[in-house]
C-alpha positions in Angstrom: 44.1 4.2 -10.0 47.3 4.6 -11.7 48.6 2.1 -10.3 46.3 -0.3 -12.2 46.8 1.9 -14.8 50.4 1.8 -15.1 50.5 -2.7 -14.2 47.7 -2.7 -16.9 50.0 -1.5 -20.1 52.8 -3.7 -18.7 50.3 -6.4 -19.1 49.4 -5.3 -23.2 53.1 -4.9 -23.5 53.6 -8.7 -22.4 49.9 -10.4 -24.1 51.2 -8.6 -27.6 55.2 -10.4 -27.2 53.7 -14.0 -26.0 51.2 -13.8 -28.3 53.4 -12.9 -31.3 55.4 -16.1 -30.0 59.0 -13.2 -29.7 60.4 -11.4 -26.7 61.1 -8.0 -26.4 64.5 -7.5 -28.1 63.7 -8.2 -31.8 60.8 -5.5 -32.0 62.7 -2.4 -31.5 60.7 -1.3 -28.5 58.0 -3.5 -28.5 54.2 -2.9 -28.9 51.5 -1.9 -26.0 48.3 -1.5 -25.9 46.1 -0.4 -23.0 42.4 -0.4 -23.4 39.9 -3.4 -22.9 39.6 -6.0 -25.9 35.8 -5.3 -25.5 32.7 -4.9 -27.6 32.7 -0.7 -26.8 36.5 -1.1 -26.1 38.2 2.0 -26.9 42.1 0.4 -27.6 45.1 3.0 -27.6 48.7 2.1 -29.3 52.1 2.8 -28.8 54.4 1.0 -31.6 57.5 3.1 -31.6 60.0 1.4 -35.5 57.4 0.6 -37.3 55.7 2.1 -40.1 52.2 1.2 -40.1 49.5 -1.4 -38.3 46.0 -1.7 -39.3 42.9 -3.9 -38.0 41.6 -5.9 -39.5 43.3 -4.9 -42.9 42.6 -1.4 -42.1 45.3 0.7 -41.8 45.5 3.0 -38.3 46.5 6.4 -38.7 50.2 6.7 -36.5 51.2 10.4 -34.7 54.8 11.0 -34.6 55.4 9.1 -31.4 54.2 6.4 -33.4 50.7 5.6 -31.0 47.4 5.0 -32.8 44.0 3.8 -31.6 41.2 1.9 -32.6 37.9 0.9 -30.5 34.9 -1.4 -31.0 31.5 -1.1 -31.5 28.7 -2.0 -29.9 28.4 -6.1 -30.9 31.8 -6.4 -32.3 32.6 -9.6 -34.0 34.6 -11.9 -31.4 38.0 -12.6 -33.5 40.6 -9.6 -35.1 43.4 -8.7 -36.7 45.7 -6.6 -35.2 49.5 -6.1 -38.1 52.4 -3.8 -38.1 55.3 -3.7 -40.2 58.4 -3.1 -37.4 61.6 -3.2 -38.9 61.0 -4.8 -42.4 58.4 -7.6 -40.5 55.5 -8.0 -40.7 54.1 -9.5 -36.8 50.4 -10.2 -36.4 48.2 -10.3 -33.3 45.3 -12.0 -32.7 42.9 -9.3 -30.7 39.6 -11.7 -28.9 36.8 -9.0 -28.2 35.1 -10.0 -25.4 31.5 -10.3 -25.8 29.1 -8.4 -23.0 25.5 -8.6 -21.7 23.8 -4.9 -22.9 20.8 -4.4 -20.2 16.6 -3.6 -21.7 16.7 0.4 -21.1 12.5 1.2 -20.5 11.9 5.2 -21.8 7.8 5.9 -21.0 5.5 8.7 -21.6 7.5 10.3 -25.1 6.1 12.6 -27.3 4.4 10.2 -29.7 5.7 12.8 -32.8 9.3 12.0 -30.9 9.7 8.3 -31.3 7.8 7.7 -34.4 8.3 10.3 -36.0 5.9 12.6 -39.0 6.7 12.4 -42.6 7.3 16.2 -42.4 10.1 15.3 -40.5 11.7 13.0 -42.4 13.4 15.2 -44.3 15.1 17.8 -42.0 16.0 14.9 -39.8 18.1 13.1 -42.9 20.3 16.2 -43.4 20.5 16.4 -39.3 21.8 12.8 -39.1 24.5 13.6 -42.4 25.2 16.9 -40.6 26.7 14.0 -37.6 28.2 12.0 -39.9 30.5 14.2 -41.3 32.2 15.7 -37.9 32.9 12.6 -37.4 33.9 11.9 -40.0 36.9 14.7 -40.0 40.4 12.4 -39.1 42.4 14.9 -38.2 46.2 14.6 -36.6 45.5 16.3 -33.4 46.6 14.3 -30.5 44.6 15.2 -27.7 42.9 11.6 -27.2 46.1 11.0 -25.9 45.8 12.7 -22.9 42.1 10.7 -21.4 39.3 11.5 -20.7 36.9 13.6 -18.5 33.1 13.0 -17.7 31.8 16.5 -19.1 29.2 17.0 -16.1 28.4 16.4 -12.0 25.5 14.1 -12.4 24.1 10.8 -11.6 23.8 8.7 -14.5 20.6 7.7 -15.4 22.0 6.2 -18.7 24.5 3.4 -19.5 25.8 2.2 -23.1 25.0 -0.3 -24.7 21.3 -0.2 -23.4 18.5 -1.7 -25.6 15.9 1.3 -25.6 12.3 0.1 -26.0 10.6 3.6 -26.1 6.7 4.1 -25.2 7.0 -0.3 -25.6 9.0 -0.5 -28.9 12.4 -1.3 -29.4 14.5 0.2 -30.6 18.2 1.3 -31.4 20.3 0.9 -28.7 21.5 3.2 -26.5 25.6 4.5 -27.7 25.8 6.8 -25.1 27.0 7.5 -20.8 24.0 9.9 -20.0 24.8 12.4 -16.7 21.3 13.8 -14.8 21.9 17.1 -13.8 19.5 20.3 -12.8 18.8 22.6 -15.6 22.4 24.9 -16.4 24.7 22.3 -14.3 27.7 22.9 -16.9 28.6 21.1 -19.2 33.1 20.5 -20.0 35.1 19.0 -22.8 35.8 15.5 -21.8 39.0 16.3 -24.0 40.0 18.6 -25.8 39.7 19.1 -29.7 38.6 21.0 -32.3 34.5 22.2 -32.6 33.4 20.4 -35.3 29.4 21.1 -35.3 26.9 23.2 -33.3 23.9 23.4 -33.5 19.7 22.8 -32.9 18.0 18.8 -33.7 15.2 17.6 -33.7 16.1 14.6 -31.1 19.3 15.7 -30.0 18.5 19.4 -29.4 21.6 20.9 -29.1 24.4 19.9 -29.7 27.9 20.0 -30.3 30.5 17.4 -32.2 34.4 17.6 -30.5 36.4 16.2 -32.6 40.0 14.9 -30.6 42.2 13.7 -33.2 42.9 10.6 -34.6 39.5 9.6 -35.4 37.8 10.2 -32.2 35.2 12.7 -31.4 33.1 13.3 -28.9 29.4 14.3 -28.8 26.8 15.6 -26.7 23.1 16.2 -26.7 20.3 18.4 -25.3 22.6 21.3 -24.1 20.6 23.7 -22.7 22.6 26.8 -24.3 26.2 25.8 -26.7 29.4 29.0 -25.4 31.5 27.7 -28.0 31.3 28.4 -32.0 32.3 26.0 -35.1 36.0 26.1 -35.6 37.6 26.9 -31.7 40.3 25.2 -30.4 38.6 23.9 -27.2 41.2 22.3 -23.8 39.5 19.5 -21.7 37.8 20.9 -19.1 36.9 24.2 -20.6 32.4 24.7 -20.4 31.3 24.7 -23.5 27.6 25.2 -22.9 24.7 23.9 -19.1 23.2 20.5 -18.9 19.4 21.1 -20.7 16.5 19.3 -21.9 16.2 20.0 -26.1 15.6 17.3 -28.5 13.9 13.5 -27.2 13.9 14.3 -23.9 12.0 13.0 -20.4 15.2 15.4 -17.8 17.5 18.0 -17.5 21.1 16.6 -18.2 23.5 15.3 -21.1 24.2 12.9 -23.1 27.8 12.5 -24.2 28.7 9.5 -27.2 32.1 8.6 -27.9 32.9 7.6 -31.7 36.3 5.8 -33.4 35.1 6.8 -36.8 31.8 5.3 -37.0 31.9 2.8 -34.9 30.8 3.7 -31.3 32.5 3.4 -28.5 31.6 3.2 -24.8 32.0 6.6 -22.8 32.4 4.4 -19.6 35.5 2.8 -20.3 36.9 5.6 -22.0 36.9 7.3 -19.3 39.1 4.8 -17.1 41.8 4.8 -20.8 45.0 6.3 -18.1 45.9 9.4 -20.7 49.2 8.2 -23.2 52.2 10.3 -23.0 54.7 10.1 -26.2 58.2 10.1 -25.6 60.9 12.2 -23.7 
């Protein structure tokens, strides 16, 4: 697996240079990308010698080693433009994002009030959504995202990213997480290191935690039985943060793990497939 990941780095680096019509010697260090250019994909890049990188005109933060991260949502369009300012030149690279076909996921037997919220719950729900948005909007200079991800819990995959959800026969928004079903009380660990930005007990998500991994990337975990860390606490990858539960809107014990790049919802399964991005020695 490690060899395949290294090969992917190499192929993507070659693809960048060939697509831009240049050769490696023309750009100090070259520019490499790793990750799948597909809907829901997370991509890590390295641009030594470059001072700025933009995706579709939006500047992307880089760390001191000139590493950066970007991603594409479930319904991302096909064509995008990545630009880099390198050695006084603007390097442009068109990116083609592959379309995916997502399954339909039917969930029946949910309490009707959790499918269609009654008016008295709407104000609470508005506050909870705002809290999640604020936690995911934090853009820190943490570099934990470059160390890669691990599964937050052992168990069976019971729900996948992108599936169109039909709840009690009513079509709803797609599912943006990776569901891992396990016995209640199964340990849940941090999928990557970072800082806890939100701990709460919400109407639909149940007990929820948001972890900031840096560079705009966050993990959100729902339906926990309990949470053993506090807001503002620094956690390491693999550290215990809680236990699998069935809180909020859930038909059985599981953890719903979500990954975001800012407001862009990423497929956690694709984040798991990324190799760690090492800094220069």
